[in-house]
Backbone bond lengths (Angstrom), bond angles and torsions (degrees), N, CA, C in turn:
res aa  C-N    CA-C-N  psi(-1)  N-CA   C-N-CA  omega(-1)  CA-C   N-CA-C  phi
1 X - - - 1.452 - - 1.528 109.25 -
2 X 1.316 116.02 133.71 1.463 122.65 177.62 1.517 107.80 -124.21
3 X 1.301 116.15 127.20 1.455 121.43 175.94 1.522 108.70 -106.95
4 X 1.322 116.03 131.11 1.463 121.84 -177.70 1.520 109.52 -123.51
5 X 1.315 115.77 133.08 1.463 120.89 179.50 1.518 108.95 -132.31
6 X 1.335 115.31 117.89 1.465 120.67 178.91 1.524 110.29 -90.57
7 X 1.320 114.80 156.40 1.459 120.99 174.64 1.514 108.75 -154.45
8 X 1.330 115.29 165.36 1.453 120.77 174.12 1.512 115.92 106.60
9 X 1.310 117.75 -10.48 1.449 118.97 -179.85 1.524 112.37 -71.60
10 X 1.318 115.93 144.64 1.468 121.07 178.42 1.514 109.17 -169.75
11 X 1.331 115.86 -177.20 1.456 123.01 176.17 1.526 108.82 -84.15
12 X 1.324 115.60 132.15 1.461 120.89 179.50 1.524 108.67 -141.91
13 X 1.316 116.52 151.35 1.461 120.46 178.72 1.526 111.28 -80.54
14 X 1.303 115.40 153.91 1.458 120.40 177.32 1.529 109.75 -56.74
15 X 1.332 114.56 138.82 1.455 120.39 -176.70 1.508 113.68 90.78
16 X 1.311 116.79 -10.91 1.453 121.11 -178.08 1.515 112.97 -84.04
17 X 1.323 114.73 -178.04 1.465 122.16 -177.95 1.518 109.98 -126.29
18 X 1.321 113.29 156.73 1.453 120.07 179.67 1.522 107.77 -153.36
19 X 1.321 116.07 146.51 1.462 120.14 177.21 1.518 108.62 -122.37
20 X 1.306 115.77 120.02 1.454 121.71 175.64 1.520 109.11 -96.98
21 X 1.320 115.02 148.63 1.449 120.09 177.93 1.521 109.68 -131.80
22 X 1.310 115.45 148.02 1.457 121.66 178.32 1.526 107.77 -131.62
23 X 1.315 116.07 122.38 1.456 121.35 178.20 1.520 109.47 -101.33
24 X 1.321 115.87 132.74 1.459 121.14 -177.73 1.518 110.86 -115.57
25 X 1.285 115.39 143.41 1.463 120.45 174.50 1.516 107.96 -134.13
26 X 1.301 115.72 159.87 1.448 119.43 179.40 1.516 111.66 114.02
27 X 1.312 115.94 -121.77 1.454 120.48 -174.01 1.527 112.06 -70.98
28 X 1.324 115.56 169.58 1.459 122.21 -174.94 1.520 110.39 -59.49
29 X 1.314 115.47 114.82 1.457 121.80 -169.65 1.518 112.44 -64.59
30 X 1.329 117.80 -38.23 1.462 120.71 -174.37 1.532 112.76 -68.40
31 X 1.299 117.50 -12.19 1.461 120.84 -171.23 1.522 113.98 -89.81
32 X 1.334 118.14 1.44 1.464 117.50 -179.16 1.528 111.77 -144.48
33 X 1.333 112.78 156.20 1.462 120.23 178.73 1.531 110.34 -75.56
34 X 1.312 114.44 151.68 1.463 121.25 178.38 1.523 109.88 -126.23
35 X 1.312 116.01 139.79 1.454 120.14 -179.61 1.510 112.92 -128.60
36 X 1.321 114.22 160.35 1.464 122.17 170.73 1.524 107.80 -117.67
37 X 1.311 115.06 136.33 1.460 122.91 176.72 1.523 107.63 -130.64
38 X 1.323 115.96 166.06 1.454 119.18 176.91 1.521 110.05 -145.15
39 X 1.323 114.23 155.81 1.455 120.28 178.43 1.516 109.09 -138.81
40 X 1.318 114.82 115.60 1.454 121.25 177.59 1.527 109.33 -87.71
41 X 1.329 116.74 157.86 1.472 119.36 -179.94 1.516 111.97 -56.27
42 X 1.311 116.29 129.02 1.452 121.43 177.72 1.515 115.13 76.75
43 X 1.329 117.14 6.06 1.464 120.37 -178.20 1.527 109.82 -122.37
44 X 1.320 114.62 163.99 1.448 119.76 177.32 1.533 110.56 -77.66
45 X 1.310 114.38 156.80 1.455 119.33 175.79 1.523 108.92 -66.11
46 X 1.346 116.31 139.46 1.447 119.58 -177.29 1.525 111.61 -133.60
47 X 1.312 114.08 154.14 1.450 122.04 178.38 1.522 110.74 -69.10
48 X 1.340 115.75 141.75 1.458 121.53 176.18 1.533 110.53 -118.20
49 X 1.324 116.58 -56.27 1.464 120.44 -176.19 1.520 109.62 -159.97
50 X 1.327 115.11 156.55 1.471 120.71 178.73 1.519 108.38 -146.44
51 X 1.321 115.77 149.94 1.451 121.93 179.94 1.527 109.11 -136.23
52 X 1.318 116.08 141.90 1.463 120.51 -178.85 1.524 110.61 -73.30
53 X 1.327 115.05 170.35 1.454 120.67 -175.26 1.516 114.04 -58.16
54 X 1.323 116.84 -38.67 1.471 119.30 -179.41 1.517 112.51 -95.46
55 X 1.319 116.89 2.21 1.458 121.42 176.47 1.513 115.21 81.46
56 X 1.319 118.07 5.27 1.466 119.88 -174.08 1.517 113.12 -84.62
57 X 1.307 118.14 -18.09 1.465 121.87 -177.36 1.522 108.92 -124.80
58 X 1.324 115.11 133.59 1.464 121.49 179.42 1.527 108.94 -133.82
59 X 1.298 114.88 153.08 1.459 120.56 175.33 1.521 107.97 -144.14
60 X 1.339 115.61 144.82 1.458 120.83 -175.96 1.521 110.47 -131.82
61 X 1.310 115.42 151.75 1.456 120.33 168.25 1.524 108.29 -67.69
62 X 1.309 116.42 147.86 1.460 120.79 -179.20 1.528 111.28 -58.51
63 X 1.313 116.60 -33.00 1.466 120.61 -175.40 1.529 112.83 -69.12
64 X 1.336 117.87 -18.43 1.459 119.95 -177.22 1.518 112.46 -118.53
65 X 1.309 116.38 -5.93 1.459 120.13 -177.99 1.519 109.75 -57.67
66 X 1.298 116.84 138.94 1.472 124.98 -179.36 1.525 112.89 75.59
67 X 1.342 117.55 -2.99 1.465 119.97 176.16 1.527 111.50 -117.02
68 X 1.323 116.46 -34.59 1.456 121.55 -177.45 1.524 109.51 -108.96
69 X 1.333 115.62 149.08 1.453 121.63 176.56 1.527 109.25 -134.86
70 X 1.317 115.86 126.60 1.457 121.14 176.44 1.523 108.86 -99.58
71 X 1.318 116.16 140.07 1.459 120.94 178.80 1.520 108.52 -148.04
72 X 1.323 115.45 163.91 1.460 119.03 178.99 1.518 110.11 -143.96
73 X 1.314 114.43 152.05 1.461 121.88 176.14 1.529 106.07 -124.14
74 X 1.314 116.49 100.89 1.460 119.96 -175.17 1.532 112.56 -71.29
75 X 1.300 116.96 -18.90 1.466 119.84 176.17 1.526 110.93 -73.94
76 X 1.325 115.71 -27.99 1.464 120.77 -178.34 1.516 112.63 -105.36
77 X 1.320 117.04 -3.37 1.467 121.33 -177.13 1.522 112.25 58.01
78 X 1.311 115.84 46.01 1.455 119.95 179.34 1.524 111.05 -130.19
79 X 1.308 115.03 151.27 1.453 122.00 172.04 1.524 107.06 -131.80
80 X 1.317 116.47 132.09 1.452 122.38 -175.44 1.525 110.71 -114.94
81 X 1.317 114.40 157.81 1.454 121.37 173.39 1.524 107.14 -131.43
82 X 1.313 115.82 107.15 1.466 121.43 176.01 1.515 108.17 -87.03
83 X 1.317 115.78 122.59 1.458 121.01 -176.01 1.514 109.40 -118.21
84 X 1.319 116.64 118.45 1.460 122.66 179.69 1.530 110.12 -115.44
85 X 1.305 115.43 162.66 1.470 121.41 178.18 1.527 111.07 50.06
86 X 1.295 115.65 48.28 1.460 120.17 -177.08 1.519 111.80 -65.64
87 X 1.315 114.91 143.78 1.458 122.70 -179.58 1.528 109.32 -124.89
88 X 1.328 117.73 157.96 1.465 119.83 179.64 1.529 113.09 -53.12
89 X 1.313 117.45 -32.26 1.467 120.29 -179.80 1.523 112.63 -70.59
90 X 1.330 117.73 -7.99 1.460 121.40 174.65 1.527 111.81 -84.04
91 X 1.319 116.48 -6.31 1.463 120.50 178.82 1.519 110.60 -61.61
92 X 1.322 115.71 125.06 1.463 121.17 -176.54 1.521 109.46 -178.27
93 X 1.309 114.78 169.11 1.462 120.08 165.84 1.523 106.76 -87.37
94 X 1.309 115.81 127.24 1.464 121.26 -178.00 1.531 109.53 -103.10
95 X 1.321 114.59 132.58 1.459 122.03 -177.98 1.519 110.53 -120.69
96 X 1.310 116.56 139.09 1.455 118.64 167.18 1.530 107.78 -99.36
97 X 1.318 114.52 153.47 1.455 119.70 -175.25 1.521 110.08 -148.01
98 X 1.321 116.18 151.34 1.458 122.50 -178.55 1.521 110.58 -113.08
99 X 1.328 115.43 132.71 1.464 122.78 176.05 1.519 107.73 -110.32
100 X 1.326 116.60 93.62 1.458 120.44 -175.24 1.528 113.33 -74.65
101 X 1.339 116.45 -8.91 1.461 118.92 -178.46 1.516 112.46 -86.89
102 X 1.327 117.33 -8.73 1.463 120.56 -176.27 1.517 110.60 -131.79
103 X 1.314 114.01 140.65 1.460 119.78 176.42 1.515 111.15 -119.42
104 X 1.338 117.05 -43.41 1.464 121.23 -176.45 1.523 113.02 -116.78
105 X 1.315 117.37 -0.67 1.460 120.66 172.02 1.510 108.08 -116.24
106 X 1.301 116.16 163.25 1.450 120.99 -172.03 1.513 111.63 -126.45
107 X 1.305 115.66 143.63 1.449 121.15 175.44 1.519 109.32 -123.46
108 X 1.333 115.82 142.49 1.461 121.71 175.37 1.524 111.15 -103.20
109 X 1.320 116.15 4.66 1.459 121.17 -172.80 1.526 111.68 -95.17
110 X 1.305 116.37 132.12 1.459 121.46 -178.40 1.517 113.29 -56.13
111 X 1.334 120.54 -43.91 1.475 120.09 -178.66 1.533 114.21 -61.54
112 X 1.318 118.07 -16.08 1.466 120.43 179.38 1.522 111.91 -72.83
113 X 1.305 116.41 -18.04 1.461 121.63 -172.49 1.529 109.74 -102.51
114 X 1.318 114.86 116.56 1.457 119.48 -175.29 1.511 115.22 -92.54
115 X 1.328 116.77 -13.42 1.454 120.48 -177.87 1.517 109.64 -131.57
116 X 1.335 114.33 136.32 1.458 121.20 -175.26 1.519 110.56 -133.84
117 X 1.332 114.66 148.29 1.445 119.60 170.80 1.513 111.00 -82.60
118 X 1.318 115.22 -179.25 1.466 120.14 -176.89 1.523 112.22 -84.11
119 X 1.314 117.52 -13.52 1.451 121.94 178.38 1.517 112.91 95.82
120 X 1.324 115.29 153.98 1.460 122.22 175.83 1.524 108.25 -137.32
121 X 1.321 115.50 135.05 1.465 120.94 -173.50 1.520 110.94 -83.10
122 X 1.327 114.44 128.91 1.461 121.80 172.43 1.526 107.36 -117.70
123 X 1.314 115.91 124.18 1.449 121.21 179.07 1.519 108.55 -124.12
124 X 1.326 115.67 124.28 1.456 121.51 -179.44 1.522 108.17 -111.55
125 X 1.314 116.03 118.36 1.461 120.58 -178.81 1.523 109.91 -93.97
126 X 1.321 114.70 146.27 1.473 119.90 -178.85 1.517 111.30 -88.67
């Protein structure tokens, strides 16, 4: 069992920055990949970023590449998402998720992730 709790979401102006954090408890954190996804109102949940178990491999959605950075601290069991140059289209509920089937490879697919947090709201005003 893995419990995930996100934090850091809030209202921010366009062009601003925000850092989301996800705290994990349960199984050995370093042994699985962690991802961030988001869901905007009326839209399907979509992939944002993923990081391998040891943090050496990262992958990003094209829409956030060069603006967002995913990182993890395996000593603290946390994974963060630094978001810069935020735009109104980044408004969504952001979820962190755990892929216990992968440690050194990455998946962008929702079904790969068996554990999800409750989400944190990010709202970007224009």
